C-alpha positions as CSV (number, residue, x, y, z in Angstrom):
1,M,80.8,107.4,50.4
2,A,78.2,108.6,53.0
3,T,75.3,106.9,55.1
4,E,72.6,105.2,52.9
5,T,69.7,107.5,52.2
6,G,66.9,107.0,54.7
7,A,69.1,105.1,56.9
8,F,68.4,105.9,60.8
9,D,71.6,106.7,62.5
10,T,73.0,107.6,65.9
11,Y,73.2,111.4,64.9
12,E,69.2,111.3,64.7
13,A,68.4,109.1,67.3
14,I,67.4,110.6,70.7
15,G,67.0,107.6,73.1
16,N,70.3,106.3,72.9
17,R,71.6,105.8,76.5
18,E,75.0,107.7,77.4
19,D,78.0,105.6,77.5
20,L,79.6,106.7,80.7
21,S,82.1,104.3,82.4
22,D,81.0,103.2,85.9
23,I,84.8,103.4,86.8
24,I,86.4,106.8,88.1
25,Y,90.0,107.1,87.3
26,D,92.2,109.1,89.8
27,V,95.8,108.9,89.8
28,T,96.4,111.3,92.6
29,P,99.3,109.7,95.1
30,T,97.7,108.7,98.6
31,E,100.8,106.9,100.3
32,T,101.8,108.5,103.6
33,P,105.1,106.2,104.4
34,F,106.0,108.7,107.5
35,L,102.8,108.3,109.1
36,S,102.4,104.7,108.6
37,A,105.8,104.3,110.1
38,L,105.2,105.9,113.1
39,P,104.0,103.8,116.4
40,R,101.0,105.5,117.9
41,N,100.6,106.9,121.5
42,K,97.6,108.5,123.3
43,A,97.6,112.2,124.1
44,T,95.3,113.0,127.2
45,G,95.7,117.0,126.7
46,T,96.1,119.6,124.2
47,K,99.5,120.5,125.5
48,H,101.2,117.1,125.4
49,E,104.8,116.3,127.4
50,W,106.9,113.5,127.8
51,Q,110.3,112.9,129.4
52,T,113.9,112.4,128.2
53,D,117.0,111.7,129.9
54,A,120.7,110.9,129.1
55,L,123.6,109.3,130.8
56,A,126.7,111.3,132.3
57,A,129.4,111.8,129.8
58,V,131.9,108.7,129.8
59,S,135.0,109.3,132.0
60,S,138.2,107.5,131.2
61,S,139.8,108.1,134.3
62,N,137.2,106.6,136.8
63,F,139.5,105.5,139.3
64,V,139.4,105.5,143.2
65,I,141.5,105.1,146.2
66,E,141.1,101.9,148.3
67,G,139.4,102.6,151.2
68,E,138.7,106.1,150.1
69,A,135.1,107.8,151.1
70,A,132.7,107.6,148.4
71,T,132.0,110.9,146.5
72,I,128.7,111.5,145.5
73,D,128.0,112.0,141.9
74,A,125.7,114.9,140.9
75,S,122.2,113.7,139.7
76,I,120.8,115.4,136.5
77,A,116.9,115.8,136.2
78,T,115.0,114.6,133.4
79,A,114.2,117.1,130.5
80,R,110.1,117.7,129.9
81,P,109.9,118.5,126.1
82,I,106.1,119.7,124.8
83,N,104.5,119.8,121.7
84,Y,100.8,121.1,121.1
85,C,98.0,119.0,119.7
86,A,97.0,120.3,116.2
87,I,93.4,119.6,114.6
88,S,93.1,119.1,110.9
89,D,89.7,118.4,109.3
90,K,88.2,118.0,105.9
91,T,84.5,118.6,105.3
92,A,82.1,117.5,102.4
93,S,78.6,118.7,101.4
94,V,75.9,117.2,99.0
95,T,72.6,118.1,98.3
96,G,69.9,115.5,99.0
97,T,69.0,115.4,95.3
98,Q,72.3,114.7,94.4
99,E,72.6,112.0,97.0
100,A,69.2,110.4,95.7
101,V,70.0,110.3,91.8
102,T,71.8,107.7,90.4
103,S,75.5,108.4,89.9
104,A,78.1,106.4,87.7
105,G,81.2,104.9,89.5
106,R,79.6,105.3,93.0
107,R,76.4,104.4,95.0
108,S,76.5,107.4,97.4
109,D,78.4,110.8,96.4
110,M,78.8,111.5,100.3
111,A,80.3,108.4,100.9
112,Y,82.7,108.6,97.8
113,Q,83.4,112.5,98.9
114,M,84.3,111.2,102.4
115,G,86.5,108.7,101.0
116,K,88.5,111.1,99.2
117,R,88.7,113.8,102.2
118,M,90.2,110.8,104.4
119,K,93.0,110.4,102.0
120,E,93.5,114.0,101.8
121,L,93.4,114.4,105.5
122,K,96.0,111.9,106.0
123,K,98.1,113.5,103.4
124,D,97.9,117.0,105.1
125,V,98.7,115.4,108.6
126,E,101.9,113.7,107.2
127,A,103.1,117.1,105.6
128,A,102.4,118.9,109.0
129,L,104.6,116.1,110.9
130,L,107.4,116.6,108.3
131,E,107.3,120.5,108.0
132,N,109.7,123.0,109.2
133,N,107.1,124.3,111.6
134,A,107.4,125.5,115.2
135,Y,104.7,124.7,117.8
136,V,101.8,127.3,118.5
137,A,99.9,127.2,121.6
138,G,96.5,128.6,120.1
139,S,94.2,130.8,121.4
140,T,90.5,131.1,120.5
141,S,91.4,133.2,117.8
142,A,94.2,131.1,116.6
143,A,94.6,127.7,115.8
144,R,97.1,125.1,117.8
145,E,100.2,124.0,115.7
146,C,102.4,121.2,116.2
147,A,106.1,121.5,115.6
148,G,107.3,119.1,112.8
149,M,110.7,117.2,112.3
150,Q,112.7,119.9,111.4
151,A,112.0,121.9,114.3
152,W,113.2,119.1,116.7
153,V,116.1,117.3,115.0
154,L,119.4,119.4,115.8
155,T,122.0,117.4,117.2
156,N,122.7,114.9,114.2
157,T,122.6,117.1,111.3
158,S,124.0,118.8,108.4
159,I,123.2,122.6,107.4
160,A,124.3,125.1,105.3
161,S,127.2,127.5,106.6
162,D,124.5,130.5,106.5
163,A,121.5,128.5,107.8
164,T,120.3,128.9,111.5
165,A,119.5,125.9,113.1
166,S,116.3,125.5,115.4
167,S,116.8,125.2,119.2
168,G,115.8,121.5,118.8
169,D,112.9,121.9,121.1
170,G,110.2,122.7,118.7
171,S,109.8,126.1,119.9
172,D,111.2,127.6,116.7
173,A,112.0,126.5,113.2
174,H,115.1,126.2,111.2
175,T,116.0,129.0,108.9
176,D,117.2,127.9,105.6
177,G,120.6,128.6,104.1
178,T,122.4,128.3,100.6
179,A,121.1,125.1,98.9
180,R,123.7,122.5,98.6
181,A,123.9,119.4,96.4
182,L,123.7,116.3,98.5
183,T,127.0,114.2,98.9
184,E,127.7,110.7,100.5
185,D,130.1,112.6,103.2
186,M,127.0,114.5,104.6
187,V,124.8,111.5,104.9
188,E,128.0,109.5,106.6
189,T,128.4,112.3,108.9
190,V,125.1,112.7,110.2
191,L,124.6,108.9,110.7
192,A,127.7,108.8,112.5
193,S,126.9,111.6,114.7
194,A,123.6,109.6,115.5
195,W,125.2,106.5,116.2
196,T,127.8,108.6,118.5
197,N,124.9,109.5,120.4
198,G,123.2,106.4,120.8
199,G,121.0,106.5,117.8
200,M,120.1,103.8,115.2
201,P,118.0,105.3,112.5
202,S,116.6,102.6,110.3
203,L,114.4,104.9,107.9
204,G,115.2,107.3,105.5
205,I,112.6,109.9,104.5
206,L,113.4,111.4,101.2
207,N,111.8,113.0,98.0
208,A,112.4,111.4,94.6
209,F,115.0,113.8,93.7
210,Q,117.1,113.2,96.8
211,K,116.7,109.3,96.5
212,R,117.7,109.4,92.7
213,K,121.1,111.2,94.2
214,F,121.8,108.1,96.3
215,T,122.6,106.1,92.9
216,G,125.6,108.4,92.5
217,F,127.2,107.3,95.9
218,S,130.4,105.1,95.5
219,G,128.8,101.7,97.0
220,N,126.5,102.2,94.0
221,S,129.1,102.2,91.5
222,T,128.2,98.5,90.1
223,R,124.7,98.5,88.7
224,N,122.8,95.2,88.6
225,T,122.0,94.2,85.1
226,D,120.3,91.3,84.2
227,A,121.0,90.9,80.2
228,K,118.7,87.8,80.0
229,D,115.6,89.7,81.2
230,K,116.9,93.1,79.4
231,K,116.6,94.6,83.0
232,L,118.9,97.4,84.4
233,T,118.4,98.0,88.2
234,N,119.4,101.7,89.1
235,S,118.2,102.1,92.6
236,V,119.4,102.3,96.2
237,D,116.4,101.1,98.2
238,V,118.6,100.3,101.4
239,Y,121.7,102.4,102.3
240,I,124.5,100.7,104.6
241,D,126.8,103.3,106.4
242,P,130.3,102.3,107.2
243,L,129.3,102.0,110.9
244,G,126.9,99.4,109.9
245,N,123.7,101.6,110.0
246,E,121.2,99.8,107.6
247,I,118.8,102.6,106.5
248,R,115.6,101.6,104.2
249,L,115.4,104.6,101.9
250,V,111.4,105.5,101.6
251,P,110.4,108.2,99.1
252,C,107.8,110.5,100.3
253,R,105.9,113.1,98.2
254,Q,105.1,115.1,101.5
255,V,108.4,115.6,103.0
256,P,110.1,119.1,102.0
257,A,112.3,118.7,98.9
258,D,115.3,120.4,100.4
259,V,115.6,117.8,103.5
260,I,116.5,114.2,104.2
261,H,115.2,112.6,107.7
262,F,116.8,109.6,109.1
263,V,114.6,108.3,111.6
264,D,114.6,105.8,114.5
265,P,111.0,105.0,114.7
266,E,111.3,103.7,118.3
267,Y,111.8,107.5,119.4
268,V,109.2,109.3,117.7
269,A,105.5,108.8,117.8
270,F,102.3,109.8,116.3
271,S,100.2,110.9,119.6
272,V,96.7,111.2,119.2
273,L,94.0,113.2,121.6
274,R,91.1,112.3,119.0
275,D,91.8,109.7,116.2
276,F,90.3,109.9,112.8
277,R,86.4,110.2,113.1
278,S,83.5,111.6,111.2
279,W,80.1,112.9,112.2
280,E,76.9,115.0,110.7
281,L,77.0,118.5,110.9
282,A,73.8,120.4,111.5
283,K,71.4,120.4,108.6
284,V,71.2,123.7,106.5
285,G,68.5,123.1,104.3
286,D,68.4,120.3,101.7
287,V,72.2,119.6,102.2
288,E,73.8,116.7,104.0
289,R,77.1,117.9,105.4
290,R,79.9,115.9,107.3
291,Q,83.1,116.6,109.0
292,L,86.3,114.6,108.9
293,L,88.8,115.3,112.1
294,V,91.8,114.3,113.8
295,E,93.6,115.9,116.9
296,Y,97.3,114.9,117.0
297,T,100.9,115.8,117.7
298,L,104.4,114.7,117.1
299,E,106.1,113.1,120.0
300,M,109.9,113.6,119.7
301,R,110.9,111.0,122.4
302,N,114.4,112.0,121.8
303,E,115.8,113.9,119.0
304,K,119.3,112.8,119.5
305,A,118.2,109.3,118.0
306,H,117.4,110.9,114.5
307,A,119.4,112.6,112.0
308,A,118.9,115.0,109.2
309,V,120.4,116.7,106.3
310,Y,118.9,120.2,105.7
311,D,119.3,123.1,103.0
312,L,119.7,120.7,99.9
313,T,119.1,121.6,96.3
314,S,115.9,119.8,95.1
315,S,116.4,120.2,91.5
């Protein structure tokens, strides 16, 4: 069979309008769970500083003689950590003509591009906060960089035997060792160490592969099966260790695949010198240009409040 002779069809027609959906489909992930969980603080300089302190070690023999003259205990000065405020940006450029024409799925190409750039910038910032990166003071020819989580968390960690730990003050990065498979003992050990040092982590930041490993821990040996609804639940969203630490496990696409961070949000902050903002750049011909920028750092209020497992296999 064929089209009837003389019938005017779509193959001949010139004036048919295009069939272009008015919806733009994008499945690129935009979640930033670590950044969203952090409290915000105000930085007032490019070199951000804060203070940490600790009590003297416990003494089980603190007994004095009746009537004895008091012996003065030594005072210990507070520590004064630093981190540098990094600048991260995104830009967009759209011609005047493109902004004037009718576009499918958006009224303004510049507004659409800036919306995308904001999501991209937040993901970049989250990645920087979680990165194994030492701080950099910067200069007129080099960008300032903030130290990420792995350059800070030192005390309550599990690392490979051939790894080199960071100094725990943001000045240097962790040097990876031979990758190891995650075990429940690693998790229990670092959380117990955090508890001993006064920390109470409540947030676990990890990638999808490491979260799946939790389903093999002994506490998840009995899976939740709903025969009526034909559902099998094979997920660990909250991990409670033997000391009662209750950790909400949050998968994060920006965290390095070989690390799990156990975070106490009270003792780390997102400190902002200049919050997310945008402005027009100088015109260069018939082009609209905008810049989106944030200036920030990671304020590690006390690294002993957190825990981490480093040097993990990621596949």
